[in-house]
Backbone bond lengths (Angstrom), bond angles and torsions (degrees), N, CA, C in turn:
res aa  C-N    CA-C-N  psi(-1)  N-CA   C-N-CA  omega(-1)  CA-C   N-CA-C  phi
1 M - - - 1.480 - - 1.529 108.15 -
2 A 1.332 115.42 128.61 1.465 119.33 -177.08 1.516 110.38 -68.72
3 E 1.316 115.15 140.37 1.468 120.58 -179.58 1.536 108.81 -77.03
4 L 1.321 115.02 133.38 1.451 120.22 -179.05 1.507 110.57 -72.70
5 A 1.297 116.52 136.54 1.466 121.07 177.96 1.524 108.71 -70.28
6 P 1.317 117.91 139.48 1.468 120.30 179.26 1.510 111.51 -62.33
7 Q 1.344 115.44 138.36 1.462 119.84 179.30 1.529 110.40 -76.76
8 R 1.286 114.09 140.48 1.460 119.76 -179.94 1.537 110.54 -90.42
9 T 1.278 114.85 134.60 1.459 119.07 174.74 1.510 110.61 -78.42
10 P 1.341 118.01 129.65 1.459 119.12 -178.88 1.536 110.96 -54.28
11 W 1.318 114.23 138.59 1.459 119.64 -177.82 1.531 109.99 -70.16
12 A 1.287 116.37 130.85 1.475 121.18 178.82 1.525 108.05 -121.38
13 R 1.302 115.62 128.31 1.453 120.76 -179.18 1.530 110.03 -79.86
14 R 1.321 116.51 127.30 1.443 120.82 177.46 1.524 110.13 -76.77
15 T 1.336 114.04 146.50 1.463 119.02 176.56 1.518 108.81 -73.38
16 S 1.308 115.45 123.87 1.458 120.18 -179.65 1.513 110.87 -88.78
17 R 1.332 116.46 171.40 1.447 120.83 176.00 1.541 111.32 -60.31
18 L 1.345 114.84 -38.78 1.466 119.23 178.42 1.520 110.65 -64.09
19 D 1.323 117.35 -40.50 1.469 121.45 176.85 1.512 109.98 -57.54
20 S 1.343 116.52 -47.06 1.461 120.48 -178.66 1.522 111.81 -61.49
21 I 1.334 115.35 -40.30 1.473 119.97 179.45 1.531 110.23 -64.08
22 L 1.338 116.53 -43.30 1.446 120.37 -179.43 1.532 112.01 -66.77
23 I 1.338 115.62 -37.08 1.473 120.31 176.99 1.534 109.49 -62.14
24 E 1.323 116.30 -47.68 1.461 119.88 -178.73 1.521 111.88 -67.11
25 L 1.321 117.63 -35.26 1.451 121.33 177.84 1.542 109.60 -65.12
26 G 1.325 116.42 -43.59 1.456 120.07 178.71 1.498 111.83 -63.95
27 R 1.345 116.89 -39.07 1.467 120.61 178.31 1.523 110.00 -65.57
28 A 1.315 117.20 -42.71 1.462 120.45 -179.94 1.538 110.97 -59.93
29 I 1.324 116.54 -41.45 1.450 120.39 179.40 1.516 110.86 -63.17
30 Q 1.333 117.44 -42.54 1.469 121.09 178.43 1.522 111.56 -62.69
31 V 1.330 116.39 -42.70 1.451 120.74 -179.64 1.520 111.07 -63.82
32 L 1.344 115.99 -43.26 1.442 120.48 -173.42 1.529 113.57 -78.84
33 D 1.336 116.72 -29.66 1.476 117.23 -179.34 1.531 112.43 -92.39
34 G 1.349 116.01 0.24 1.474 119.62 176.15 1.503 115.34 81.81
35 S 1.342 118.28 8.86 1.454 120.30 -178.05 1.534 113.45 -85.29
36 V 1.343 117.33 -10.43 1.454 120.34 179.42 1.529 108.13 -67.18
37 R 1.344 116.19 148.03 1.462 121.43 -175.18 1.536 111.16 -113.86
38 A 1.312 114.84 147.33 1.461 121.12 177.85 1.503 110.08 -79.12
39 G 1.359 115.94 148.67 1.465 120.45 176.43 1.507 112.60 -90.68
40 R 1.331 116.79 -11.90 1.466 121.82 179.77 1.501 109.92 -127.53
41 P 1.346 118.04 153.69 1.461 119.50 178.77 1.523 111.37 -69.73
42 N 1.310 115.49 155.71 1.453 121.74 178.29 1.526 109.07 -62.03
43 P 1.339 119.40 126.07 1.472 121.36 -178.07 1.518 113.05 -63.58
44 A 1.328 118.51 -16.87 1.454 121.94 179.00 1.522 111.44 -90.67
45 G 1.339 117.12 0.36 1.452 119.66 -179.52 1.512 112.03 91.90
46 P 1.333 117.56 -173.11 1.465 121.35 -178.21 1.524 111.94 -54.90
47 A 1.318 116.02 130.19 1.460 120.56 -174.48 1.513 112.56 -66.27
48 Q 1.328 118.95 -28.72 1.445 119.82 -174.48 1.518 112.95 -66.99
49 A 1.349 117.10 -17.42 1.445 119.64 178.10 1.516 112.56 -76.02
50 D 1.323 117.37 -16.21 1.465 120.42 -176.85 1.518 113.31 -60.18
51 A 1.328 116.36 -41.40 1.466 119.49 -174.15 1.534 110.92 -58.52
52 I 1.324 117.44 -39.42 1.462 120.63 178.97 1.512 110.53 -67.31
53 D 1.341 115.91 -47.59 1.462 120.41 -179.22 1.517 111.93 -59.54
54 D 1.327 116.53 -45.37 1.459 120.09 -175.14 1.525 111.94 -67.63
55 A 1.315 116.34 -37.89 1.461 119.31 -178.33 1.530 110.61 -62.71
56 A 1.318 115.74 -30.44 1.469 119.85 -177.23 1.516 113.52 -90.74
57 S 1.342 117.83 -26.35 1.475 118.65 -168.81 1.518 115.45 -116.69
58 L 1.337 119.13 -16.39 1.471 121.04 -176.25 1.535 109.55 -114.45
59 T 1.306 115.27 133.68 1.469 120.08 172.79 1.509 109.77 -76.15
60 P 1.334 118.41 163.08 1.482 120.11 176.96 1.525 112.50 -54.32
61 T 1.336 116.02 -39.10 1.477 119.45 178.80 1.513 111.00 -64.99
62 E 1.338 115.58 -41.52 1.484 119.77 178.94 1.519 111.57 -66.23
63 V 1.327 116.37 -39.22 1.457 119.78 178.16 1.518 110.32 -61.03
64 H 1.344 116.90 -43.80 1.456 121.11 179.19 1.530 111.21 -62.10
65 H 1.326 115.26 -41.49 1.474 119.83 -179.29 1.535 110.94 -67.77
66 V 1.317 117.00 -47.39 1.457 121.37 179.93 1.534 109.91 -61.02
67 A 1.327 116.58 -42.64 1.471 120.05 178.81 1.519 110.96 -61.51
68 G 1.337 116.37 -39.49 1.455 118.86 176.92 1.516 112.44 -61.58
69 L 1.321 116.03 -43.00 1.470 120.43 179.22 1.523 110.54 -64.82
70 M 1.348 116.39 -43.71 1.479 118.87 -178.25 1.530 111.19 -70.90
71 R 1.327 117.22 -28.67 1.481 119.27 174.78 1.527 110.30 -67.10
72 V 1.331 116.12 -39.74 1.464 120.93 175.18 1.523 109.66 -60.34
73 N 1.337 116.59 -46.02 1.450 119.90 -179.32 1.535 111.76 -65.49
74 H 1.319 115.60 -36.62 1.459 119.29 177.53 1.520 111.03 -63.59
75 V 1.330 116.79 -43.32 1.467 120.71 174.87 1.511 110.98 -60.21
76 G 1.337 115.89 -42.75 1.466 120.16 178.39 1.512 111.95 -57.85
77 E 1.329 117.15 -38.20 1.457 120.45 179.26 1.533 111.83 -74.93
78 I 1.343 116.42 -33.11 1.464 119.84 172.51 1.533 109.17 -58.32
79 C 1.335 114.91 -45.77 1.474 120.21 -178.28 1.537 110.87 -67.03
80 A 1.341 116.42 -42.56 1.475 119.64 -177.57 1.531 110.58 -64.92
81 Q 1.344 115.78 -42.92 1.459 119.65 178.77 1.528 110.66 -59.55
82 A 1.337 115.92 -47.61 1.468 120.30 -179.38 1.508 111.33 -66.06
83 L 1.346 117.15 -41.59 1.464 121.82 -178.09 1.520 111.88 -59.42
84 Y 1.339 116.75 -50.68 1.466 119.83 -176.26 1.511 112.28 -70.43
85 R 1.304 117.55 -33.39 1.463 119.26 176.85 1.537 109.37 -69.54
86 G 1.326 116.68 -37.44 1.452 119.37 175.73 1.520 112.33 -64.80
87 Q 1.330 116.63 -39.62 1.468 120.60 176.96 1.525 111.61 -65.29
88 A 1.317 116.96 -34.25 1.463 120.27 -175.18 1.532 112.46 -77.13
89 V 1.336 118.22 -20.91 1.455 121.59 -174.10 1.515 112.07 -56.10
90 F 1.331 118.14 -45.95 1.462 120.57 -175.57 1.538 112.34 -107.45
91 C 1.334 116.73 13.95 1.451 120.25 179.15 1.530 108.92 -81.27
92 R 1.328 116.55 119.41 1.454 120.69 -177.37 1.550 112.29 -99.75
93 D 1.288 117.82 -4.53 1.467 121.75 176.59 1.525 108.34 -87.29
94 A 1.342 115.44 117.61 1.469 120.14 -173.69 1.530 113.36 -59.76
95 A 1.329 116.61 -42.42 1.458 120.98 -178.61 1.523 111.20 -65.16
96 I 1.320 117.10 -46.21 1.461 121.11 179.79 1.517 111.06 -67.89
97 H 1.326 116.22 -37.53 1.476 120.40 176.69 1.521 109.02 -58.67
98 Q 1.325 117.38 -41.91 1.458 121.03 180.00 1.522 111.55 -66.89
99 V 1.316 117.14 -36.94 1.466 120.83 177.14 1.542 109.74 -59.97
100 L 1.326 116.51 -44.57 1.454 121.42 -178.55 1.535 110.84 -68.54
101 V 1.319 117.06 -42.28 1.455 120.98 -179.18 1.527 110.58 -65.83
102 H 1.322 116.84 -41.26 1.459 120.67 179.37 1.543 110.37 -64.11
103 A 1.318 116.27 -43.90 1.470 119.04 177.71 1.525 110.72 -60.72
104 A 1.321 115.99 -42.55 1.463 120.62 -179.78 1.539 110.28 -61.67
105 S 1.341 117.48 -38.56 1.466 119.95 -178.19 1.536 109.94 -66.78
106 E 1.332 118.24 -37.16 1.452 119.90 177.88 1.517 111.01 -71.22
107 E 1.344 116.65 -31.71 1.451 118.40 176.53 1.533 110.88 -67.11
108 V 1.328 117.36 -27.34 1.473 120.36 174.24 1.522 109.88 -62.75
109 D 1.352 116.56 -42.59 1.456 119.56 177.13 1.536 110.65 -57.25
110 H 1.323 115.74 -47.54 1.471 120.60 179.81 1.542 110.32 -59.77
111 L 1.315 114.80 -42.39 1.469 120.52 -178.93 1.537 110.35 -58.77
112 V 1.317 115.85 -47.20 1.474 121.09 -178.31 1.533 110.40 -66.13
113 W 1.343 116.94 -42.80 1.460 118.88 -179.30 1.528 111.62 -63.57
114 C 1.318 117.53 -40.87 1.471 120.52 178.69 1.530 110.19 -66.20
115 R 1.328 118.15 -39.95 1.456 121.33 178.17 1.527 110.84 -63.71
116 Q 1.330 116.25 -40.97 1.481 119.43 178.20 1.521 110.44 -62.64
117 R 1.338 116.31 -41.20 1.462 119.05 179.98 1.527 111.25 -64.87
118 L 1.335 117.04 -41.25 1.458 120.34 176.25 1.516 111.51 -61.72
119 D 1.327 117.27 -40.12 1.458 120.39 179.81 1.528 110.80 -61.99
120 T 1.315 116.83 -43.27 1.470 120.08 -177.61 1.530 110.96 -70.75
121 L 1.314 117.70 -23.26 1.452 121.30 176.50 1.540 111.28 -89.88
122 H 1.344 115.85 0.98 1.461 122.83 179.77 1.522 111.78 60.30
123 H 1.314 116.72 40.91 1.442 123.32 174.21 1.524 109.07 -124.65
124 R 1.328 115.74 157.41 1.468 120.53 -176.99 1.526 111.05 -105.50
125 P 1.318 117.32 161.38 1.470 121.13 173.81 1.508 111.83 -68.35
126 S 1.316 117.37 173.75 1.463 122.98 179.74 1.524 110.34 -65.20
127 I 1.342 116.46 138.06 1.453 120.75 178.02 1.521 111.98 -72.01
128 F 1.328 116.32 -13.10 1.462 120.77 -178.76 1.539 113.13 -93.66
129 N 1.309 117.51 10.80 1.478 119.97 -177.03 1.523 114.48 -53.95
130 P 1.357 119.51 -40.88 1.476 117.89 178.27 1.520 112.41 -60.46
131 L 1.323 117.47 -36.52 1.459 120.84 178.32 1.524 110.39 -69.72
132 W 1.319 117.57 -41.35 1.478 120.22 178.07 1.527 110.06 -61.01
133 Y 1.341 115.61 -42.09 1.479 119.35 -177.86 1.524 110.14 -64.28
134 L 1.332 115.88 -49.69 1.464 120.05 -176.96 1.517 111.26 -61.46
135 G 1.334 116.70 -44.92 1.463 120.01 179.65 1.538 112.44 -62.72
136 S 1.329 116.32 -42.28 1.478 119.75 -178.04 1.528 110.68 -70.79
137 F 1.332 118.09 -39.22 1.451 119.93 177.66 1.501 111.21 -62.24
138 S 1.335 116.43 -43.33 1.466 120.46 178.68 1.523 110.24 -63.02
139 L 1.318 117.20 -40.88 1.459 120.36 177.79 1.517 111.32 -62.99
140 G 1.331 116.25 -39.26 1.461 120.24 178.53 1.527 111.64 -62.70
141 V 1.339 116.71 -41.76 1.460 120.65 178.51 1.538 110.10 -62.90
142 I 1.322 117.58 -42.04 1.470 120.68 178.48 1.517 110.65 -63.67
143 A 1.350 115.70 -43.88 1.485 120.12 179.73 1.516 111.33 -61.23
144 S 1.325 116.85 -35.81 1.472 120.13 -177.84 1.516 112.09 -63.89
145 R 1.340 117.83 -24.03 1.440 122.20 -178.90 1.524 113.02 -80.28
146 A 1.316 116.62 -8.43 1.480 121.08 -176.38 1.541 112.68 -83.41
147 G 1.330 116.97 -3.54 1.468 120.01 -177.93 1.533 109.84 98.76
148 I 1.330 114.76 157.23 1.458 119.92 -173.69 1.515 113.96 -59.92
149 P 1.342 121.02 -45.73 1.476 119.28 -178.56 1.526 112.71 -58.52
150 Y 1.332 117.87 -44.58 1.461 120.13 179.08 1.525 112.13 -75.44
151 N 1.337 116.15 -30.72 1.460 120.02 175.03 1.532 109.50 -59.80
152 L 1.330 115.81 -48.45 1.460 119.83 176.96 1.518 111.81 -68.89
153 G 1.332 116.61 -32.43 1.451 120.23 177.13 1.517 111.55 -62.64
154 F 1.339 116.32 -37.02 1.444 121.60 177.23 1.531 109.91 -65.07
155 M 1.320 115.74 -40.86 1.470 120.63 177.61 1.543 110.74 -63.67
156 A 1.326 116.12 -46.38 1.453 120.32 -179.00 1.509 111.87 -62.67
157 E 1.327 117.36 -42.79 1.466 120.20 -179.35 1.524 110.48 -68.82
158 T 1.312 117.68 -38.55 1.461 121.08 176.65 1.522 109.72 -58.07
159 E 1.330 116.44 -47.88 1.462 120.14 -177.49 1.534 111.47 -68.68
160 R 1.312 116.41 -34.32 1.481 120.11 178.13 1.520 109.74 -61.81
161 Q 1.335 116.30 -43.51 1.459 119.70 -179.85 1.521 111.83 -70.89
162 V 1.336 115.77 -33.99 1.470 119.25 178.44 1.528 110.44 -67.84
163 E 1.332 116.49 -38.60 1.477 119.52 176.54 1.526 110.48 -55.68
164 E 1.342 116.89 -47.77 1.465 120.89 -179.79 1.526 109.97 -62.14
165 H 1.293 115.49 -41.75 1.457 122.05 -179.73 1.545 110.95 -60.81
166 L 1.330 116.91 -44.87 1.456 121.01 -178.82 1.519 111.75 -70.73
167 E 1.325 116.64 -36.65 1.468 119.81 174.96 1.520 110.42 -59.50
168 G 1.329 116.44 -40.11 1.447 119.93 177.11 1.527 112.77 -63.86
169 H 1.316 115.99 -37.19 1.479 119.67 178.05 1.516 111.72 -68.45
170 L 1.314 116.22 -36.54 1.466 118.87 177.41 1.524 111.16 -62.21
171 R 1.321 116.08 -35.56 1.471 120.42 176.84 1.514 111.99 -73.32
172 A 1.342 116.61 -30.43 1.461 121.44 -174.86 1.529 113.10 -85.40
173 L 1.310 117.74 -18.63 1.475 120.40 -179.23 1.514 111.20 -67.23
174 P 1.335 118.19 147.03 1.462 119.66 169.99 1.528 109.87 -55.98
175 A 1.298 117.05 139.90 1.486 121.23 -173.72 1.529 111.66 -59.14
176 H 1.332 117.26 -30.64 1.472 120.18 -175.47 1.529 112.83 -92.91
177 D 1.315 118.55 4.48 1.462 121.01 177.06 1.521 109.16 -87.71
178 T 1.322 114.44 75.25 1.485 119.81 -175.24 1.526 112.36 -68.90
179 R 1.343 118.08 -30.83 1.436 120.43 -175.23 1.519 111.26 -68.36
180 S 1.329 116.88 -47.77 1.477 119.54 176.46 1.514 110.79 -62.86
181 R 1.319 115.42 -37.25 1.466 120.14 -179.02 1.515 111.24 -64.52
182 Q 1.333 117.96 -39.55 1.474 121.04 178.63 1.514 111.02 -64.36
183 I 1.311 116.35 -41.69 1.476 120.25 179.49 1.537 110.77 -63.80
184 I 1.332 115.52 -49.91 1.461 118.99 -175.90 1.532 111.39 -67.55
185 T 1.321 118.07 -34.53 1.463 120.71 177.49 1.525 111.23 -62.55
186 Q 1.342 116.76 -43.46 1.463 118.86 178.75 1.522 110.88 -67.21
187 M 1.320 116.03 -38.10 1.476 119.37 176.40 1.523 110.78 -60.15
188 R 1.327 116.73 -46.64 1.465 120.35 179.28 1.510 111.44 -58.95
189 D 1.334 117.17 -44.58 1.462 120.48 -179.27 1.517 111.39 -62.38
190 D 1.330 116.81 -39.36 1.479 120.40 177.94 1.519 110.93 -65.56
191 E 1.339 116.60 -40.75 1.473 120.21 179.89 1.526 111.54 -63.23
192 I 1.327 115.82 -38.79 1.464 119.56 176.38 1.515 110.14 -61.22
193 G 1.346 116.01 -39.51 1.450 119.88 178.09 1.512 112.13 -64.66
194 H 1.328 117.50 -40.36 1.477 121.66 177.11 1.514 110.63 -61.30
195 R 1.331 116.09 -44.74 1.474 119.29 -178.43 1.518 111.57 -63.45
196 T 1.328 117.06 -47.38 1.465 119.57 -178.63 1.525 111.67 -65.74
197 T 1.326 117.30 -33.29 1.476 120.35 176.48 1.525 110.16 -64.77
198 A 1.335 116.63 -43.87 1.452 119.93 178.80 1.520 110.90 -62.52
199 E 1.318 116.86 -41.36 1.465 121.34 -179.77 1.543 110.84 -65.99
200 K 1.306 117.23 -39.42 1.474 120.33 179.95 1.529 111.54 -67.37
201 H 1.320 116.78 -25.76 1.481 120.46 -179.65 1.529 112.05 -91.45
202 G 1.340 117.54 8.01 1.466 119.00 173.00 1.503 115.80 103.03
203 A 1.344 118.12 26.79 1.462 120.46 179.06 1.535 110.38 -59.94
204 R 1.307 116.78 136.79 1.467 122.20 177.31 1.512 108.95 -104.09
205 R 1.345 117.10 134.88 1.455 121.69 -179.24 1.532 110.26 -62.33
206 L 1.320 115.30 132.13 1.459 119.92 -178.34 1.527 111.33 -75.42
207 P 1.329 118.26 153.53 1.459 121.38 176.71 1.530 110.50 -60.66
208 G 1.347 115.55 151.09 1.453 121.93 -178.12 1.523 115.13 -52.54
209 P 1.347 118.77 -47.95 1.476 119.55 179.53 1.518 114.15 -58.10
210 I 1.323 117.34 -35.49 1.465 119.94 179.60 1.536 109.41 -70.20
211 R 1.344 116.75 -40.62 1.469 118.70 179.20 1.538 110.76 -64.21
212 L 1.330 116.33 -39.18 1.467 119.92 178.41 1.531 111.47 -66.35
213 A 1.326 116.28 -38.79 1.464 120.71 177.96 1.538 111.19 -64.55
214 M 1.334 115.91 -38.38 1.458 120.11 177.29 1.519 111.14 -64.10
215 R 1.330 117.19 -39.28 1.462 121.23 178.53 1.530 110.76 -66.32
216 A 1.321 115.82 -40.06 1.464 119.77 -179.65 1.532 110.75 -65.71
217 M 1.342 116.85 -42.08 1.462 120.55 178.54 1.539 109.87 -65.11
218 S 1.340 115.93 -39.30 1.457 119.94 179.20 1.523 111.08 -63.99
219 R 1.335 115.70 -37.27 1.450 119.81 179.39 1.526 111.45 -64.46
220 V 1.302 117.28 -43.14 1.473 121.94 178.65 1.525 109.78 -61.92
221 M 1.318 116.53 -44.58 1.465 121.03 178.99 1.530 111.30 -62.09
222 T 1.332 116.56 -43.89 1.460 121.13 -176.65 1.530 111.75 -64.89
223 V 1.301 116.50 -46.93 1.461 120.15 -179.14 1.529 110.65 -64.00
224 T 1.318 116.85 -40.68 1.454 120.38 -178.47 1.515 111.90 -70.09
225 A 1.329 116.85 -46.71 1.467 120.99 -175.04 1.526 112.35 -69.00
226 Y 1.335 117.97 -28.34 1.471 120.20 179.08 1.531 110.32 -60.52
227 R 1.314 116.10 -32.87 1.480 121.03 -174.33 1.530 113.10 -102.38
228 I 1.321 116.72 -34.90 1.484 119.20 -172.42 1.534 109.81 -124.70
């Protein structure tokens, strides 16, 4: 009986470091130019209805204030998207990598919803978004080198501070701005889910000085993005 020739496994090209860089560069361009798409519908409903609602219910001063808050939230989502993708770049644990990628995908939804709200209020995103993205991505890469427990700890602390930040925005919004409130409420609920997921996977609490530094950086970003 003739011996069967061994079957060849189809050749598969490994992703190189250059491939990864190009993928991340392409993603950054999509995030920054607004072409990235949400995976879930806007919790406030079709965005085109906003213009009618706002014209009837928000004063010019309120529109300016709401736009400032949503610009801050948009910057926050720019940073979160970049941060988690930076953390995922060097993560070799498949389960943790998936946690980071899933969180990043939900942050894309938030990013799109905030951009839609800004568009209907006839305001633009922060002009410093490229700098926020680059800084957050670099920070994510650095955090990924600290090991999985601290990597997840960084994610948990980020989400904890974002929860507080969004709760403050819910209090600061005009009471009758239901559309912004629906968006921010869903964002807050998602961030709580990200934090608890990180904690369940072994997040380690960050040292006090690092937490304080994160709050200080967040404060600078918030003050700047509200105006520019």
